[in-house]
DSSP file (Angstrom, degrees, kcal/mol; ACC not computed):
  #  RESIDUE AA STRUCTURE BP1 BP2  ACC     N-H-->O    O-->H-N    N-H-->O    O-->H-N    TCO  KAPPA ALPHA  PHI   PSI    X-CA   Y-CA   Z-CA
    1    1 A M              0   0    0      0, 0.0     2,-0.2     0, 0.0     7,-0.1   0.000 360.0 360.0 360.0 131.2    0.0    0.0    0.0
    2    2 A A        +     0   0    0      1,-0.2     0, 0.0     5,-0.1     0, 0.0  -0.507 360.0 168.4 -76.9 133.8    1.4    3.4   -1.0
    3    3 A N        +     0   0    0     -2,-0.2    -1,-0.2     0, 0.0     0, 0.0   0.786  51.2  71.5-106.4 -43.1    2.1    5.7    2.0
    4    4 A T  S  > S-     0   0    0      1,-0.1     4,-2.6     4,-0.0     3,-0.3  -0.455  84.3-118.6 -84.9 153.4    4.0    8.6    0.8
    5    5 A P  H  > S+     0   0    0      0, 0.0     4,-2.2     0, 0.0     5,-0.1   0.849 114.9  52.3 -59.1 -35.2    2.4   11.3   -1.3
    6    6 A S  H  > S+     0   0    0      2,-0.2     4,-2.5     1,-0.2     5,-0.1   0.897 109.4  48.9 -68.9 -37.4    4.7   10.6   -4.2
    7    7 A A  H  > S+     0   0    0     -3,-0.3     4,-1.9     2,-0.2    -1,-0.2   0.870 110.1  52.7 -68.5 -35.4    3.9    6.8   -4.1
    8    8 A K  H  X S+     0   0    0     -4,-2.6     4,-1.6     2,-0.2    -1,-0.2   0.919 110.7  46.4 -58.5 -46.7    0.2    7.8   -4.1
    9    9 A K  H  X S+     0   0    0     -4,-2.2     4,-2.2     1,-0.2    -2,-0.2   0.890 110.9  53.9 -64.2 -41.1    0.7   10.0   -7.1
   10   10 A A  H  X S+     0   0    0     -4,-2.5     4,-2.3     1,-0.2    -1,-0.2   0.862 106.2  51.7 -64.6 -33.2    2.6    7.2   -8.9
   11   11 A T  H  X S+     0   0    0     -4,-1.9     4,-2.3     2,-0.2    -1,-0.2   0.896 110.3  48.0 -71.9 -36.5   -0.2    4.8   -8.3
   12   12 A R  H  X S+     0   0    0     -4,-1.6     4,-2.5     2,-0.2    -2,-0.2   0.922 112.3  50.8 -65.0 -39.8   -2.8    7.2   -9.9
   13   13 A K  H  X S+     0   0    0     -4,-2.2     4,-2.7     1,-0.2     5,-0.2   0.925 109.9  47.8 -67.7 -44.0   -0.5    7.8  -12.8
   14   14 A I  H  X S+     0   0    0     -4,-2.3     4,-3.1     2,-0.2     5,-0.2   0.939 110.4  53.1 -62.4 -44.8    0.0    4.1  -13.4
   15   15 A E  H  X S+     0   0    0     -4,-2.3     4,-1.8     1,-0.2    -2,-0.2   0.923 112.9  44.7 -51.7 -46.3   -3.8    3.5  -13.2
   16   16 A A  H  X S+     0   0    0     -4,-2.5     4,-1.8     1,-0.2    -1,-0.2   0.909 113.2  48.7 -67.3 -36.9   -4.3    6.2  -15.8
   17   17 A R  H  X S+     0   0    0     -4,-2.7     4,-2.8     1,-0.2     5,-0.2   0.890 109.8  53.7 -64.8 -38.3   -1.6    5.0  -18.1
   18   18 A T  H  X S+     0   0    0     -4,-3.1     4,-2.2    -5,-0.2    -1,-0.2   0.887 107.6  50.9 -64.7 -35.8   -3.0    1.3  -17.8
   19   19 A A  H  X S+     0   0    0     -4,-1.8     4,-1.7    -5,-0.2    -1,-0.2   0.899 112.2  46.4 -68.9 -37.8   -6.4    2.6  -18.9
   20   20 A V  H  X S+     0   0    0     -4,-1.8     4,-2.1     2,-0.2    -2,-0.2   0.925 114.2  46.5 -65.4 -48.8   -4.9    4.3  -22.0
   21   21 A N  H  X S+     0   0    0     -4,-2.8     4,-2.3     1,-0.2     5,-0.2   0.826 110.3  53.2 -66.0 -33.4   -2.8    1.4  -22.9
   22   22 A K  H  X S+     0   0    0     -4,-2.2     4,-1.9    -5,-0.2    -1,-0.2   0.889 111.2  49.5 -72.1 -34.0   -5.8   -1.1  -22.4
   23   23 A S  H  X S+     0   0    0     -4,-1.7     4,-2.0     2,-0.2    -2,-0.2   0.921 111.3  46.3 -66.0 -45.7   -7.8    1.2  -24.8
   24   24 A R  H  X S+     0   0    0     -4,-2.1     4,-1.9     2,-0.2    -2,-0.2   0.846 112.7  49.8 -67.2 -37.4   -5.1    1.3  -27.5
   25   25 A R  H  X S+     0   0    0     -4,-2.3     4,-2.2     2,-0.2    -1,-0.2   0.911 110.5  49.7 -71.4 -37.1   -4.5   -2.4  -27.4
   26   26 A S  H  X S+     0   0    0     -4,-1.9     4,-2.5     1,-0.2    -2,-0.2   0.911 109.9  53.4 -62.4 -40.8   -8.3   -3.1  -27.7
   27   27 A R  H  X S+     0   0    0     -4,-2.0     4,-1.8     1,-0.2    -1,-0.2   0.878 108.7  48.0 -61.1 -43.1   -8.3   -0.7  -30.7
   28   28 A V  H  X S+     0   0    0     -4,-1.9     4,-2.5     2,-0.2    -1,-0.2   0.912 110.4  52.0 -66.6 -44.8   -5.4   -2.6  -32.4
   29   29 A R  H  X S+     0   0    0     -4,-2.2     4,-2.7     1,-0.2    -2,-0.2   0.908 107.7  53.4 -59.6 -40.7   -7.3   -5.9  -31.9
   30   30 A T  H  X S+     0   0    0     -4,-2.5     4,-2.0     2,-0.2    -1,-0.2   0.935 109.5  45.7 -57.2 -47.9  -10.4   -4.4  -33.4
   31   31 A F  H  X S+     0   0    0     -4,-1.8     4,-1.7     1,-0.2    -2,-0.2   0.904 114.5  49.5 -64.4 -42.0   -8.6   -3.3  -36.7
   32   32 A I  H  X S+     0   0    0     -4,-2.5     4,-2.5     1,-0.2    -1,-0.2   0.913 108.2  52.9 -64.9 -36.7   -6.9   -6.7  -36.9
   33   33 A R  H  X S+     0   0    0     -4,-2.7     4,-2.3     1,-0.2    -2,-0.2   0.893 106.1  54.6 -63.0 -40.4  -10.2   -8.5  -36.4
   34   34 A K  H  X S+     0   0    0     -4,-2.0     4,-1.9     2,-0.2    -1,-0.2   0.880 108.3  48.1 -59.2 -40.9  -11.7   -6.5  -39.3
   35   35 A V  H  X S+     0   0    0     -4,-1.7     4,-2.2    15,-0.2    -2,-0.2   0.939 112.3  49.5 -65.0 -45.5   -8.9   -7.6  -41.6
   36   36 A E  H  X S+     0   0    0     -4,-2.5     4,-2.4     1,-0.2    -2,-0.2   0.869 110.6  50.4 -62.5 -36.9   -9.3  -11.3  -40.5
   37   37 A E  H  X S+     0   0    0     -4,-2.3     4,-2.0     2,-0.2    -1,-0.2   0.879 110.2  48.3 -67.6 -39.5  -13.0  -11.1  -41.1
   38   38 A A  H  X>S+     0   0    0     -4,-1.9     5,-1.5     2,-0.2     4,-0.7   0.911 112.3  49.3 -69.2 -38.5  -12.6   -9.7  -44.5
   39   39 A I  H ><5S+     0   0    0     -4,-2.2     3,-1.1     1,-0.2    -2,-0.2   0.923 109.7  52.0 -63.0 -46.0  -10.1  -12.3  -45.4
   40   40 A A  H 3<5S+     0   0    0     -4,-2.4    -1,-0.2     1,-0.3    -2,-0.2   0.858 108.0  53.4 -55.3 -39.3  -12.5  -15.1  -44.0
   41   41 A G  H 3<5S-     0   0    0     -4,-2.0    -1,-0.3    -5,-0.2    -2,-0.2   0.659 109.3-128.8 -73.6 -16.1  -15.2  -13.6  -46.2
   42   42 A G  T <<5 +     0   0    0     -3,-1.1     2,-0.9    -4,-0.7    -3,-0.2   0.595  60.1 139.9  84.0   8.4  -12.9  -13.9  -49.3
   43   43 A D     >< -     0   0    0     -5,-1.5     4,-2.3     1,-0.2    -1,-0.2  -0.771  31.0-172.4 -93.2 105.3  -13.3  -10.3  -50.3
   44   44 A H  H  > S+     0   0    0     -2,-0.9     4,-2.9     2,-0.2     5,-0.2   0.932  82.6  51.9 -62.8 -44.2   -9.9   -9.0  -51.5
   45   45 A A  H  > S+     0   0    0      1,-0.2     4,-2.2     2,-0.2    -1,-0.2   0.924 113.1  44.4 -63.5 -43.1  -10.9   -5.4  -51.9
   46   46 A A  H  > S+     0   0    0      1,-0.2     4,-2.5     2,-0.2    -1,-0.2   0.930 112.8  51.3 -69.3 -43.5  -12.3   -5.2  -48.4
   47   47 A A  H  X S+     0   0    0     -4,-2.3     4,-2.4    -9,-0.3    -2,-0.2   0.908 110.8  50.8 -55.2 -41.0   -9.3   -7.1  -46.9
   48   48 A M  H  X S+     0   0    0     -4,-2.9     4,-2.3     2,-0.2    -2,-0.2   0.943 111.6  46.5 -60.5 -48.7   -7.0   -4.6  -48.7
   49   49 A S  H  X S+     0   0    0     -4,-2.2     4,-1.4     1,-0.2    -2,-0.2   0.878 113.8  47.4 -59.6 -44.1   -8.9   -1.6  -47.4
   50   50 A A  H  X S+     0   0    0     -4,-2.5     4,-2.2     2,-0.2    -1,-0.2   0.871 110.9  51.6 -69.9 -39.7   -9.0   -3.0  -43.8
   51   51 A L  H  X S+     0   0    0     -4,-2.4     4,-2.9     1,-0.2    -2,-0.2   0.887 105.9  54.8 -64.2 -38.2   -5.4   -3.8  -43.9
   52   52 A K  H  < S+     0   0    0     -4,-2.3    -1,-0.2     1,-0.2    -2,-0.2   0.877 114.0  42.8 -61.9 -34.9   -4.5   -0.2  -45.1
   53   53 A A  H  X S+     0   0    0     -4,-1.4     4,-0.6    -5,-0.1    -1,-0.2   0.832 115.7  49.1 -75.9 -32.8   -6.5    1.1  -42.0
   54   54 A A  H  X S+     0   0    0     -4,-2.2     4,-2.8   -23,-0.2     3,-0.3   0.856  97.4  66.7 -75.0 -37.6   -5.0   -1.5  -39.7
   55   55 A E  H  X S+     0   0    0     -4,-2.9     4,-2.5     1,-0.2     5,-0.2   0.915 101.3  45.7 -54.2 -50.3   -1.3   -1.1  -40.5
   56   56 A P  H  > S+     0   0    0      0, 0.0     4,-1.9     0, 0.0    -1,-0.2   0.825 113.0  52.7 -65.1 -24.0   -0.8    2.4  -39.2
   57   57 A E  H  X S+     0   0    0     -4,-0.6     4,-2.1    -3,-0.3    -2,-0.2   0.934 111.1  46.2 -69.7 -42.3   -2.8    1.5  -36.0
   58   58 A I  H  X S+     0   0    0     -4,-2.8     4,-1.8     1,-0.2    -1,-0.2   0.933 113.9  48.0 -67.9 -44.1   -0.5   -1.5  -35.4
   59   59 A N  H  X S+     0   0    0     -4,-2.5     4,-1.9    -5,-0.2    -1,-0.2   0.800 109.8  52.6 -68.4 -29.1    2.6    0.5  -36.1
   60   60 A R  H  X S+     0   0    0     -4,-1.9     4,-1.9     2,-0.2    -1,-0.2   0.868 106.6  53.4 -67.5 -40.4    1.4    3.3  -33.7
   61   61 A A  H  <>S+     0   0    0     -4,-2.1     5,-2.6     2,-0.2     6,-0.9   0.908 108.4  50.5 -63.1 -41.2    0.9    0.8  -30.9
   62   62 A A  H ><5S+     0   0    0     -4,-1.8     3,-1.0     1,-0.2    -2,-0.2   0.916 110.2  49.0 -63.4 -41.3    4.5   -0.4  -31.4
   63   63 A S  H 3<5S+     0   0    0     -4,-1.9    -1,-0.2     1,-0.3    -2,-0.2   0.836 112.0  50.0 -70.2 -27.6    5.9    3.3  -31.3
   64   64 A K  T 3<5S-     0   0    0     -4,-1.9    -1,-0.3    -5,-0.1    -2,-0.2   0.541 117.0-115.2 -84.4  -2.7    3.9    3.9  -28.1
   65   65 A G  T < 5S+     0   0    0     -3,-1.0    -3,-0.2    -4,-0.4    -2,-0.1   0.619  81.2 123.3  80.9  12.1    5.2    0.7  -26.5
   66   66 A I  S   <S+     0   0    0     -5,-2.6     2,-0.3    -6,-0.2    -4,-0.2   0.907  83.7  12.8 -73.3 -40.4    1.8   -1.0  -26.4
   67   67 A V  S    S-     0   0    0     -6,-0.9    -2,-0.3    -9,-0.2    -1,-0.2  -0.942  95.3 -93.6-124.4 154.4    3.2   -3.9  -28.4
   68   68 A H     >  -     0   0    0     -2,-0.3     4,-2.4     1,-0.1     5,-0.1  -0.310  33.4-119.7 -69.5 155.1    6.7   -4.9  -29.2
   69   69 A A  H  > S+     0   0    0      1,-0.2     4,-2.5     2,-0.2     5,-0.1   0.835 112.6  49.5 -63.5 -36.6    8.1   -3.6  -32.5
   70   70 A N  H  > S+     0   0    0      2,-0.2     4,-2.7     1,-0.2    -1,-0.2   0.901 106.9  54.4 -72.2 -34.7    8.7   -7.1  -33.8
   71   71 A L  H  > S+     0   0    0      2,-0.2     4,-2.9     1,-0.2     5,-0.2   0.938 110.1  49.3 -57.4 -48.3    5.2   -8.3  -32.9
   72   72 A A  H  X S+     0   0    0     -4,-2.4     4,-2.4     1,-0.2     5,-0.3   0.966 111.2  47.8 -58.8 -52.5    3.9   -5.4  -35.0
   73   73 A A  H  X S+     0   0    0     -4,-2.5     4,-2.0     1,-0.2    -1,-0.2   0.895 112.9  48.0 -56.0 -42.2    6.0   -6.1  -37.9
   74   74 A R  H  X S+     0   0    0     -4,-2.7     4,-2.8     2,-0.2     5,-0.3   0.918 110.6  51.6 -60.5 -46.9    5.1   -9.8  -37.9
   75   75 A K  H  X S+     0   0    0     -4,-2.9     4,-2.8     1,-0.2     5,-0.3   0.931 113.6  44.4 -49.7 -56.4    1.4   -9.0  -37.6
   76   76 A V  H  X S+     0   0    0     -4,-2.4     4,-2.0    -5,-0.2    -1,-0.2   0.889 114.2  49.1 -59.6 -45.0    1.6   -6.7  -40.5
   77   77 A S  H  X S+     0   0    0     -4,-2.0     4,-2.0    -5,-0.3    -2,-0.2   0.946 112.4  46.3 -63.9 -50.5    3.6   -9.0  -42.6
   78   78 A R  H  X S+     0   0    0     -4,-2.8     4,-2.2     1,-0.2    -2,-0.2   0.868 113.5  49.2 -63.4 -42.6    1.4  -12.1  -41.9
   79   79 A L  H  X S+     0   0    0     -4,-2.8     4,-2.6    -5,-0.3    -1,-0.2   0.907 109.8  52.4 -66.0 -37.7   -1.8  -10.2  -42.7
   80   80 A N  H  X S+     0   0    0     -4,-2.0     4,-2.0    -5,-0.3    -2,-0.2   0.869 108.1  49.7 -62.3 -38.5   -0.3   -8.9  -45.8
   81   81 A N  H  X S+     0   0    0     -4,-2.0     4,-2.0     2,-0.2    -1,-0.2   0.917 111.0  50.6 -68.2 -41.7    0.6  -12.3  -47.0
   82   82 A R  H  X S+     0   0    0     -4,-2.2     4,-1.1     1,-0.2    -2,-0.2   0.921 110.6  48.5 -57.6 -46.1   -2.9  -13.5  -46.3
   83   83 A V  H  X S+     0   0    0     -4,-2.6     4,-0.7     1,-0.2     3,-0.5   0.886 109.9  51.6 -67.7 -37.2   -4.5  -10.7  -48.1
   84   84 A K  H >X S+     0   0    0     -4,-2.0     3,-0.7    -5,-0.2     4,-0.7   0.852 104.3  58.7 -61.8 -35.5   -2.2  -11.3  -51.1
   85   85 A A  H 3< S+     0   0    0     -4,-2.0     3,-0.4     1,-0.2    -1,-0.2   0.757  95.4  63.9 -70.5 -24.5   -3.1  -15.0  -51.2
   86   86 A L  H 3< S+     0   0    0     -4,-1.1    -1,-0.2    -3,-0.5    -2,-0.2   0.870 101.8  49.6 -60.5 -36.5   -6.7  -14.1  -51.7
   87   87 A N  H <<        0   0    0     -3,-0.7    -1,-0.2    -4,-0.7    -2,-0.2   0.681 360.0 360.0 -77.9 -24.6   -6.0  -12.5  -55.0
   88   88 A A     <        0   0    0     -4,-0.7    -1,-0.2    -3,-0.4    -2,-0.2   0.477 360.0 360.0 -82.3 360.0   -4.0  -15.5  -56.3
């Protein structure tokens, strides 16, 4: 339990930051899900537009430290490969 004023303030800051991070992580998952749903539907155009919207969100999450940079790159790469495979 925090006793000093500075520790109490740190606890408040951590709670606020956690809420922001949770919101951003949820947003990224939503964008990824939209791409995956378009892929499952077999619609290349919809999948491509969803990927175009998802890629900056994923990269923004990586730059903010919400997800690791390698994870972001891997997600974008694998989604891109799956979207390309729809066209073939």
